[in-house]
TIMI-2910 file (N, C-alpha, C, CB; in pm, 1 decimal, decimal comma, always signed):
<rs>
+----------+----------+----------+----------+----------+----------+----------+----------+----------+----------+----------+----------+------+
!      n_x !      n_y !      n_z !     ca_x !     ca_y !     ca_z !      c_x !      c_y !      c_z !     cb_x !     cb_y !     cb_z ! resn !
+----------+----------+----------+----------+----------+----------+----------+----------+----------+----------+----------+----------+------+
!   +255,6 !  +1556,4 !   +772,2 !   +164,3 !  +1472,5 !   +696,8 !   +178,0 !  +1328,6 !   +744,5 !   +191,5 !  +1483,4 !   +544,9 !  Met !
!    +68,1 !  +1268,3 !   +778,1 !    +68,9 !  +1130,0 !   +824,7 !    +84,1 !  +1035,1 !   +706,4 !    -60,0 !  +1098,2 !   +903,3 !  Ala !
!   +166,8 !   +935,8 !   +724,8 !   +182,6 !   +834,2 !   +620,7 !    +71,2 !   +732,3 !   +632,5 !   +320,6 !   +765,1 !   +630,5 !  Leu !
!    +15,5 !   +693,5 !   +518,8 !    -85,6 !   +588,3 !   +519,9 !    -16,4 !   +453,0 !   +529,0 !   -175,6 !   +596,0 !   +393,5 !  Thr !
!    -92,4 !   +354,3 !   +568,3 !    -34,3 !   +219,4 !   +579,7 !    +18,8 !   +170,6 !   +445,4 !   -138,8 !   +120,1 !   +633,6 !  Arg !
!    -54,9 !   +197,4 !   +339,1 !     -9,6 !   +153,3 !   +206,9 !   +122,5 !   +219,4 !   +172,6 !   -115,1 !   +185,3 !    +98,9 !  Ile !
!   +133,4 !   +348,9 !   +197,8 !   +256,9 !   +420,1 !   +166,1 !   +373,4 !   +367,7 !   +250,0 !   +238,9 !   +570,6 !   +188,9 !  Lys !
!   +347,5 !   +336,5 !   +374,8 !   +453,1 !   +282,2 !   +460,3 !   +505,9 !   +151,4 !   +402,6 !   +401,1 !   +260,3 !   +603,9 !  Ile !
!   +415,5 !    +62,1 !   +362,9 !   +458,6 !    -64,0 !   +302,8 !   +533,8 !    -39,1 !   +172,2 !   +337,6 !   -155,7 !   +277,8 !  Tyr !
!   +485,1 !    +54,4 !    +91,2 !   +549,8 !    +83,8 !    -37,4 !   +690,4 !   +137,3 !    -16,5 !   +466,8 !   +185,0 !   -117,8 !  Arg !
!   +705,1 !   +231,9 !    +74,3 !   +836,9 !   +290,0 !   +102,0 !   +929,5 !   +184,0 !   +161,3 !   +824,4 !   +411,0 !   +198,6 !  Val !
!   +874,8 !   +100,6 !   +247,6 !   +952,9 !     -7,3 !   +308,1 !  +1010,3 !   -100,6 !   +202,1 !   +866,6 !    -86,6 !   +406,2 !  Arg !
!   +932,6 !   -123,7 !    +95,7 !   +978,1 !   -208,8 !    -15,1 !  +1072,2 !   -134,8 !   -109,1 !   +858,8 !   -261,3 !    -93,5 !  Lys !
!  +1087,9 !     -3,6 !    -89,2 !  +1176,9 !    +74,4 !   -174,5 !  +1118,0 !   +104,4 !   -311,1 !  +1306,5 !     +2,3 !   -191,4 !  Gly !
!   +985,2 !   +111,0 !   -319,1 !   +918,4 !   +134,6 !   -446,8 !   +864,4 !   +276,5 !   -454,8 !   +805,1 !    +34,3 !   -467,1 !  Leu !
!   +870,9 !   +334,0 !   -572,9 !   +804,3 !   +461,4 !   -595,8 !   +658,4 !   +430,8 !   -630,1 !   +874,9 !   +544,1 !   -710,6 !  Thr !
!   +576,5 !   +533,4 !   -626,8 !   +435,5 !   +517,0 !   -662,9 !   +424,9 !   +467,9 !   -807,9 !   +357,6 !   +651,0 !   -644,3 !  Cys !
!   +507,3 !   +521,1 !   -895,3 !   +506,1 !   +482,8 !  -1036,6 !   +546,0 !   +336,3 !  -1054,2 !   +600,4 !   +573,2 !  -1117,2 !  Thr !
!   +648,2 !   +291,3 !   -982,4 !   +692,0 !   +151,9 !   -992,7 !   +584,2 !    +54,8 !   -944,6 !   +820,1 !   +131,0 !   -912,2 !  Glu !
!   +522,9 !    +87,0 !   -830,5 !   +419,0 !     -0,9 !   -777,8 !   +297,8 !     -2,0 !   -869,8 !   +378,1 !    +42,6 !   -636,7 !  Leu !
!   +261,2 !   +112,7 !   -923,1 !   +148,3 !   +119,2 !  -1016,4 !   +176,1 !    +31,2 !  -1138,8 !   +121,7 !   +266,1 !  -1060,1 !  Ala !
!   +299,4 !    +33,4 !  -1187,2 !   +336,4 !    -51,6 !  -1300,5 !   +322,4 !   -199,5 !  -1268,0 !   +478,7 !    -22,2 !  -1343,6 !  Gly !
!   +361,0 !   -237,7 !  -1149,2 !   +347,1 !   -377,9 !  -1107,6 !   +200,8 !   -418,5 !  -1095,3 !   +418,4 !   -401,1 !   -974,3 !  Arg !
!   +117,0 !   -323,1 !  -1057,2 !    -25,0 !   -352,2 !  -1036,9 !   -107,2 !   -338,9 !  -1163,6 !    -81,2 !   -261,4 !   -931,8 !  Leu !
!    -48,8 !   -275,9 !  -1266,0 !   -121,8 !   -255,3 !  -1389,9 !   -227,3 !   -146,5 !  -1379,5 !   -186,0 !   -383,0 !  -1432,3 !  Gly !
!   -200,0 !    -45,4 !  -1298,2 !   -292,9 !    +67,2 !  -1284,8 !   -214,8 !   +196,6 !  -1304,9 !   -364,7 !    +66,0 !  -1145,1 !  Cys !
!   -284,5 !   +306,9 !  -1310,4 !   -215,5 !   +434,7 !  -1327,6 !   -157,6 !   +481,6 !  -1194,0 !   -311,8 !   +541,6 !  -1385,4 !  Ser !
!    -55,9 !   +563,5 !  -1202,3 !     +3,8 !   +621,2 !  -1081,7 !    -98,9 !   +707,5 !  -1009,8 !   +129,7 !   +704,5 !  -1116,6 !  Arg !
!   -181,2 !   +777,5 !  -1087,2 !   -283,7 !   +864,5 !  -1028,9 !   -383,9 !   +783,9 !   -946,6 !   -356,8 !   +942,4 !  -1139,1 !  Ala !
!   -426,4 !   +666,9 !   -999,2 !   -521,7 !   +583,2 !   -925,5 !   -458,5 !   +531,3 !   -796,6 !   -569,4 !   +465,1 !  -1013,0 !  Tyr !
!   -336,4 !   +481,7 !   -805,8 !   -268,4 !   +431,9 !   -686,5 !   -253,9 !   +543,4 !   -583,5 !   -130,1 !   +374,0 !   -722,9 !  Leu !
!   -223,5 !   +662,1 !   -628,7 !   -206,8 !   +775,1 !   -538,4 !   -335,2 !   +806,8 !   -461,4 !   -161,9 !   +897,2 !   -616,5 !  Ser !
!   -449,6 !   +807,2 !   -530,2 !   -574,8 !   +838,1 !   -459,7 !   -616,3 !   +725,0 !   -365,8 !   -686,8 !   +865,4 !   -560,5 !  Val !
!   -582,7 !   +601,6 !   -401,5 !   -608,2 !   +488,9 !   -310,8 !   -516,9 !   +501,6 !   -189,2 !   -585,3 !   +351,7 !   -383,1 !  Val !
!   -390,3 !   +530,9 !   -214,5 !   -291,6 !   +544,2 !   -107,3 !   -328,8 !   +656,2 !    -10,1 !   -152,9 !   +570,3 !   -166,2 !  Glu !
!   -382,8 !   +764,3 !    -61,7 !   -419,5 !   +878,7 !    +22,4 !   -557,2 !   +865,3 !    +85,0 !   -414,3 !  +1005,1 !    -58,5 !  Asn !
!   -630,8 !   +760,7 !    +50,0 !   -760,5 !   +737,5 !   +109,7 !   -874,5 !   +814,0 !    +44,8 !   -754,7 !   +771,5 !   +251,8 !  Gly !
!   -848,8 !   +878,5 !    -68,8 !   -953,0 !   +952,0 !   -139,1 !  -1052,2 !   +856,5 !   -202,9 !   -892,0 !  +1043,4 !   -245,2 !  Thr !
!  -1003,1 !   +741,4 !   -251,1 !  -1085,6 !   +639,6 !   -314,9 !  -1061,5 !   +507,3 !   -242,9 !  -1053,6 !   +627,7 !   -468,1 !  Val !
!  -1168,7 !   +434,8 !   -220,5 !  -1156,1 !   +302,2 !   -159,6 !  -1143,6 !   +199,0 !   -271,6 !  -1279,0 !   +269,9 !    -66,5 !  Arg !
!  -1034,7 !   +125,0 !   -269,5 !  -1008,8 !    +25,0 !   -373,4 !  -1097,0 !    -97,7 !   -353,2 !   -860,3 !    -15,8 !   -373,4 !  Ala !
!  -1125,6 !   -165,8 !   -462,1 !  -1203,1 !   -288,7 !   -456,7 !  -1121,7 !   -403,2 !   -398,3 !  -1252,9 !   -325,7 !   -595,2 !  Gly !
!  -1190,5 !   -510,4 !   -365,2 !  -1125,9 !   -625,8 !   -301,5 !  -1016,5 !   -686,4 !   -389,3 !  -1229,9 !   -732,2 !   -268,6 !  Lys !
!  -1042,8 !   -699,5 !   -518,9 !   -943,5 !   -759,6 !   -608,7 !   -817,4 !   -673,1 !   -614,5 !  -1002,5 !   -777,9 !   -750,7 !  Ala !
!   -835,5 !   -541,6 !   -620,3 !   -719,7 !   -452,4 !   -624,5 !   -642,4 !   -459,9 !   -493,2 !   -763,9 !   -307,1 !   -652,6 !  Phe !
!   -714,1 !   -462,6 !   -380,7 !   -645,9 !   -471,8 !   -250,4 !   -567,1 !   -601,3 !   -239,4 !   -747,4 !   -462,3 !   -135,1 !  Arg !
!   -619,9 !   -708,9 !   -295,3 !   -547,7 !   -836,6 !   -291,8 !   -420,4 !   -829,3 !   -375,0 !   -637,2 !   -950,7 !   -342,7 !  Ser !
!   -429,5 !   -769,8 !   -494,4 !   -310,0 !   -752,6 !   -579,0 !   -208,9 !   -661,8 !   -511,0 !   -348,4 !   -694,7 !   -716,8 !  Arg !
!   -257,7 !   -558,3 !   -445,7 !   -171,0 !   -465,2 !   -375,4 !    -97,3 !   -534,6 !   -261,6 !   -251,8 !   -347,5 !   -322,0 !  Leu !
!   -169,8 !   -612,1 !   -182,8 !   -107,9 !   -685,4 !    -72,1 !     -1,9 !   -782,4 !   -123,5 !   -214,5 !   -761,4 !     +8,1 !  Ala !
!    -31,7 !   -851,1 !   -232,9 !    +64,8 !   -944,6 !   -290,5 !   +189,4 !   -871,4 !   -339,9 !     +0,7 !  -1023,3 !   -405,7 !  Glu !
!   +170,0 !   -758,8 !   -406,5 !   +283,3 !   -681,2 !   -458,9 !   +370,1 !   -625,2 !   -346,7 !   +232,9 !   -566,9 !   -547,1 !  Ala !
!   +307,9 !   -594,7 !   -232,4 !   +382,7 !   -537,8 !   -120,1 !   +432,2 !   -643,8 !    -22,0 !   +296,5 !   -437,8 !    -46,7 !  Leu !
!   +392,1 !   -768,4 !    -44,4 !   +438,7 !   -876,7 !    +42,2 !   +380,1 !   -870,2 !   +181,9 !   +588,5 !   -874,3 !    +51,0 !  Gly !
!   +253,2 !   -833,5 !   +192,5 !   +189,2 !   -828,8 !   +323,3 !    +51,6 !   -893,4 !   +313,0 !   +178,4 !   -682,5 !   +375,3 !  Cys !
!     -9,3 !   -917,1 !   +427,8 !   -142,6 !   -975,9 !   +429,9 !   -246,1 !   -865,1 !   +428,1 !   -161,5 !  -1066,5 !   +553,6 !  Glu !
!   -350,0 !   -886,8 !   +351,9 !   -459,2 !   -790,0 !   +346,0 !   -572,9 !   -845,1 !   +429,1 !   -504,8 !   -762,0 !   +198,7 !  Glu !
!   -594,2 !   -784,6 !   +544,3 !   -701,3 !   -829,0 !   +634,0 !   -792,3 !   -710,0 !   +662,0 !   -643,4 !   -888,3 !   +767,6 !  Arg !
!   -885,5 !   -686,2 !   +570,7 !   -976,6 !   -573,9 !   +588,6 !   -902,2 !   -440,9 !   +584,8 !  -1052,2 !   -587,7 !   +720,2 !  Gly !
!   -799,4 !   -432,9 !   +507,2 !   -710,6 !   -317,5 !   +504,8 !   -572,7 !   -366,8 !   +539,6 !   -757,4 !   -205,3 !   +602,9 !  Gly !
!   -481,2 !   -280,2 !   +550,4 !   -346,4 !   -323,1 !   +584,1 !   -330,3 !   -319,2 !   +734,1 !   -240,4 !   -234,8 !   +515,1 !  Phe !
!   -288,5 !   -432,2 !   +789,4 !   -288,3 !   -452,3 !   +934,0 !   -209,6 !   -345,0 !  +1007,0 !   -231,8 !   -588,0 !   +967,2 !  Ala !
!   -275,7 !   -274,7 !  +1096,0 !   -210,7 !   -169,8 !  +1174,8 !    -98,6 !   -229,2 !  +1260,5 !   -313,9 !    -97,2 !  +1264,2 !  Arg !
!   -123,4 !   -348,9 !  +1313,3 !    -23,0 !   -412,4 !  +1397,9 !   +109,1 !   -431,5 !  +1324,1 !    -74,2 !   -546,5 !  +1448,1 !  Arg !
!   +102,8 !   -474,2 !  +1199,4 !   +224,3 !   -497,1 !  +1121,1 !   +299,3 !   -366,6 !  +1099,0 !   +190,2 !   -562,0 !   +986,2 !  Ala !
!   +226,0 !   -258,5 !  +1075,0 !   +290,0 !   -129,3 !  +1054,6 !   +356,3 !    -83,1 !  +1182,8 !   +188,4 !    -25,2 !  +1006,3 !  Val !
!   +286,4 !    -98,2 !  +1295,3 !   +343,5 !    -56,7 !  +1423,4 !   +468,3 !   -137,7 !  +1455,8 !   +240,1 !    -71,8 !  +1535,8 !  Cys !
!   +464,9 !   -267,4 !  +1425,4 !   +582,1 !   -351,8 !  +1450,1 !   +698,9 !   -304,7 !  +1364,8 !   +550,4 !   -500,4 !  +1420,5 !  Ala !
!   +672,5 !   -264,9 !  +1240,9 !   +778,7 !   -216,3 !  +1153,8 !   +837,2 !    -86,7 !  +1208,5 !   +726,2 !   -195,2 !  +1011,1 !  Trp !
!   +752,0 !     +2,2 !  +1257,0 !   +799,3 !   +130,2 !  +1312,3 !   +889,6 !   +105,4 !  +1432,8 !   +679,4 !   +220,6 !  +1352,7 !  Arg !
!   +854,6 !     +8,2 !  +1517,3 !   +935,5 !    -20,4 !  +1636,3 !  +1073,5 !    -72,9 !  +1599,0 !   +864,2 !   -121,6 !  +1725,8 !  Arg !
!  +1083,6 !   -144,8 !  +1487,5 !  +1212,5 !   -203,2 !  +1446,8 !  +1308,2 !    -99,7 !  +1392,5 !  +1190,9 !   -310,5 !  +1342,7 !  Arg !
!  +1258,1 !    +13,2 !  +1344,8 !  +1342,2 !   +114,7 !  +1280,9 !  +1437,5 !   +177,3 !  +1375,2 !  +1259,2 !   +220,1 !  +1219,4 !  Arg !
+----------+----------+----------+----------+----------+----------+----------+----------+----------+----------+----------+----------+------+
</rs>
């Protein structure tokens, strides 16, 4: 199973889906469908998500940043 960029950032921060959902003020189920790409989140939610994960939101989560993180591991 391929990890989504959001999940990679979440795991990198050491957060569970439930913990991140609590920080964002949304349900775990909603975060899960956004994370899996089933639902496209709105701009305001993506901004809150980027802030909670400590990354920049540039039309999605930057692929370059994820690749750089993978190389460091």
